[in-house]
C-alpha positions in Angstrom: 116.4 101.5 85.9 117.3 101.6 89.6 120.6 101.9 91.4 120.4 101.0 95.1 122.9 102.1 97.7 122.4 99.6 100.5 123.6 101.1 103.8 122.6 98.4 106.2 126.2 97.3 106.8 127.4 100.8 107.2 124.9 102.0 109.7 125.7 100.2 113.0 125.2 103.2 115.3 122.3 104.1 117.5 118.8 104.6 116.0 118.9 108.3 116.9 121.8 108.9 114.5 120.3 107.0 111.6 117.9 109.7 110.3 120.6 112.4 110.4 123.1 110.1 108.7 120.5 109.2 106.0 119.8 112.9 105.3 123.5 113.5 105.1 123.9 110.7 102.5 120.8 111.9 100.6 122.0 115.5 100.3 125.6 114.5 99.5 124.3 112.2 96.7 121.9 114.9 95.4 124.8 117.5 95.3 127.2 115.1 93.5 124.6 113.9 91.0 123.5 117.4 90.1 127.0 118.7 89.8 127.9 115.8 87.5 124.9 116.2 85.3 125.8 117.6 81.8 124.4 121.0 80.9 123.1 121.9 77.5 119.8 123.6 78.5 120.0 122.9 82.2 116.8 120.8 82.1 118.5 117.5 83.0 120.2 119.1 86.0 116.9 120.7 87.1 114.9 117.4 87.1 116.7 115.6 89.9 114.3 115.4 92.8 115.1 114.0 96.3 112.2 112.3 98.1 111.3 109.9 100.9 109.2 106.8 100.7 108.8 106.7 97.0 110.6 108.3 93.9 109.4 111.7 92.8 108.1 111.1 89.2 107.5 114.7 88.0 109.2 116.5 85.1 109.7 120.2 85.0 110.9 122.7 82.4 112.8 124.6 85.1 116.6 124.7 85.1 116.6 124.3 88.8 114.7 121.7 90.9 111.3 123.0 91.9 107.9 121.7 92.9 106.4 122.2 89.4 105.9 119.5 86.9 103.7 116.7 85.7 104.0 113.0 86.6 106.1 110.8 84.3 107.7 107.4 84.4 110.9 107.3 86.6 113.8 106.7 84.3 116.8 107.0 86.6 116.6 106.5 90.4 119.2 106.3 93.2 117.6 104.4 96.0 119.2 104.8 99.4 118.0 101.9 101.6 118.4 100.9 105.3 116.2 98.1 106.7 113.4 99.4 108.9 113.4 103.0 107.6 111.7 104.8 104.8 113.8 104.6 101.6 115.2 107.8 100.3 115.4 108.5 96.5 116.9 110.8 94.0 115.0 110.5 90.7 115.1 112.0 87.3 112.2 111.2 84.9 113.4 112.9 81.7 113.2 110.5 78.8 116.8 111.1 77.9 118.4 110.8 81.4 119.4 107.2 80.7 121.3 108.2 77.6 123.1 110.8 79.7 123.8 108.3 82.4 125.2 105.9 79.8 127.7 108.3 78.4 125.8 110.1 75.6 127.3 113.4 76.7 131.0 114.2 76.6 130.5 116.3 79.7 129.6 113.1 81.7 131.1 110.2 79.7 130.9 107.9 82.8 127.4 109.0 83.9 126.4 110.7 87.1 124.6 108.1 89.3 127.2 105.4 88.9 130.0 107.7 89.8 128.1 109.2 92.8 127.2 105.7 94.1 130.8 104.6 94.0 132.1 107.9 95.6 129.5 107.5 98.4 130.4 103.8 99.0 134.1 104.7 99.3 133.4 107.7 101.6 131.3 105.6 103.9 133.7 102.7 104.0 136.7 105.1 104.7 134.7 106.9 107.4 134.8 110.3 105.5 131.0 110.2 105.9 129.8 108.7 109.2 126.7 108.7 111.4 128.6 110.9 113.9 
């Protein structure tokens, strides 16, 4: 399942500022999602991977994000999209990440990606996060 954060209407500044703005959004989203991810063993939190161009589809047993892991199907993806640029992604391929996103854990009854997407939308619209 994919959640897209479409930033076309938010990015009206010069082309030079777009890459920096996109990285700012990506890292803020990554921080928010990982902070909201429930922790039992730490594996779910450690399997969020930011990437550019296509979602990272690996799975690791590590409790923190790393470059280890074997390919898997992407279960949960936040796609940050601006026309004319490479898409940015934050993906988690664990088989149970959808259950966590859908409130299976009391630690995150409203999910992680949905909440992060809404927080970012509000921050961008209010100007709290801007290309400047």
